[in-house]
C-alpha positions in Angstrom: 127.5 107.8 110.7 124.7 109.5 108.9 124.5 113.0 107.4 124.2 115.0 110.6 127.2 113.3 112.3 129.4 113.8 109.3 131.5 117.0 109.2 132.9 118.9 106.2 136.3 118.4 107.8 135.8 114.6 107.8 134.7 114.7 104.2 137.7 116.8 103.1 140.0 114.5 105.0 138.5 111.4 103.4 138.7 113.0 99.9 142.2 114.2 100.6 141.3 117.8 99.8 141.0 121.1 101.7 137.7 122.0 103.3 137.4 125.0 100.9 137.4 122.5 98.0 134.4 120.7 99.5 132.6 124.1 100.0 133.4 125.1 96.4 131.5 122.0 95.1 128.8 121.9 97.8 128.0 125.4 99.1 125.5 124.2 101.7 124.5 121.1 103.5 121.4 120.3 101.5 123.4 120.3 98.2 126.0 118.0 99.9 123.3 115.7 101.3 121.6 115.6 97.9 124.8 114.7 96.1 125.7 112.0 98.6 122.3 110.5 98.4 122.4 110.5 94.6 125.8 108.8 94.7 124.6 106.2 97.2 121.5 105.4 95.2 123.5 105.2 92.0 125.5 102.5 93.7 122.4 100.9 95.2 119.4 101.4 92.9 116.1 100.5 94.4 113.5 98.2 92.9 112.1 99.0 89.4 108.7 100.3 90.5 107.4 100.8 87.0 108.1 97.1 86.2 105.6 96.2 88.9 102.8 97.4 86.7 103.4 94.4 84.4 101.8 92.3 87.1 98.1 92.8 86.6 96.8 91.1 89.7 97.2 93.6 92.6 97.7 90.8 95.2 100.5 89.2 93.2 102.0 92.7 92.4 101.9 93.6 96.1 103.7 90.4 97.2 106.3 90.7 94.5 106.9 94.4 95.3 107.2 93.8 99.0 109.7 90.9 98.4 111.8 93.2 96.2 111.5 96.1 98.6 112.5 94.1 101.7 115.5 92.6 99.9 116.5 96.2 99.0 116.1 97.3 102.6 118.3 94.5 103.9 121.0 95.6 101.4 120.9 99.2 102.4 119.9 98.9 106.0 122.8 100.7 107.8 122.7 103.7 105.5 118.9 103.8 105.4 118.7 103.7 109.2 121.2 106.6 109.5 119.5 108.8 106.8 116.0 108.2 108.2 117.2 108.8 111.8 118.7 112.1 110.7 115.6 113.1 108.6 113.4 112.8 111.8 115.7 115.1 113.7 116.4 117.6 110.9 114.0 117.2 108.0 114.9 120.6 106.6 118.6 119.7 106.4 118.4 116.0 105.4 116.6 115.5 102.1 115.1 112.0 101.7 114.7 110.2 98.5 112.9 107.5 100.5 109.8 109.7 100.5 109.9 109.8 96.7 110.4 106.0 96.5 107.6 105.4 99.0 105.1 107.7 97.2 105.8 106.2 93.8 105.7 102.6 95.1 102.4 103.2 97.0 100.8 104.7 93.9 101.6 101.6 91.8 100.5 99.2 94.5 97.2 101.0 94.9 96.3 100.4 91.3 93.8 97.6 90.5 92.1 97.2 93.8 88.3 97.4 93.5 87.4 99.1 96.7 85.0 101.9 97.5 86.5 105.4 97.2 85.6 106.3 100.8 87.5 103.2 102.1 90.5 103.6 99.7 92.1 105.7 102.4 92.5 102.7 104.6 94.0 100.6 101.9 96.4 103.5 101.0 97.5 103.7 104.7 98.1 100.0 105.0 100.1 99.8 101.8 102.1 102.8 102.9 102.8 101.1 106.3 103.9 97.8 104.6 106.3 99.8 102.4 108.0 101.6 105.2 111.6 100.8 106.0 110.7 101.1 109.7 108.0 98.4 109.3 110.4 96.0 107.6 113.0 96.7 110.2 110.6 96.1 113.0 109.5 92.7 111.6 112.8 91.5 110.3 115.2 92.7 113.0 113.3 93.3 116.2 110.7 90.5 115.8 113.1 88.3 113.8 110.7 87.2 111.1 112.0 85.7 108.0 111.8 87.7 104.8 109.0 85.5 103.5 107.1 85.7 106.8 107.3 89.5 106.9 106.1 89.8 103.3 103.2 87.4 104.0 102.2 89.2 107.1 102.2 92.7 105.5 100.4 91.3 102.4 97.7 89.7 104.6 97.3 93.0 106.4 96.7 94.8 103.0 94.4 92.0 101.8 92.4 92.4 105.0 92.1 96.1 104.5 90.9 95.5 100.9 88.3 92.9 102.1 87.1 95.1 104.9 86.6 97.9 102.3 84.9 95.6 99.9 82.7 94.0 102.6 81.6 97.4 103.9 80.9 98.6 100.4 78.7 95.5 99.7 76.8 96.0 103.0 76.0 99.6 102.1 74.7 98.6 98.7 72.4 95.9 100.3 70.8 98.5 102.6 
């Protein structure tokens, strides 16, 4: 159902307690949403982002990370879709750990690319796009690409951004 469609009364009923008991443990919606998200993520931990650093080649790291990330998204799709839908409508009420995952993953995947600083913004944006749940869902569900095809497509987009950046940098140096 998602956080916004879930009522305190429904939570109390499911937990077989009174509504006051729920309020005693979770005095406001953000604390309830935070606890629920933490519980869900404990049951469904995401990819081990720090382990990606062990892959020195940024291209191989990217492909591995996207493969792991897309498998994770397939596993948590219904809940992720609900949470992200609610976060768009009420970002102040629905905290999202997806933003933290996205930020950490993008930082690791940006490491090791040899591109000019002025064009790094493009590479950062394309990596961010490739990591988004919505990008995966569009490719895997709406366009019906296989997991491997979605990874290859997003990886090639990132590689193109890196090449464009490198090519532009080389051309400026030649002038």
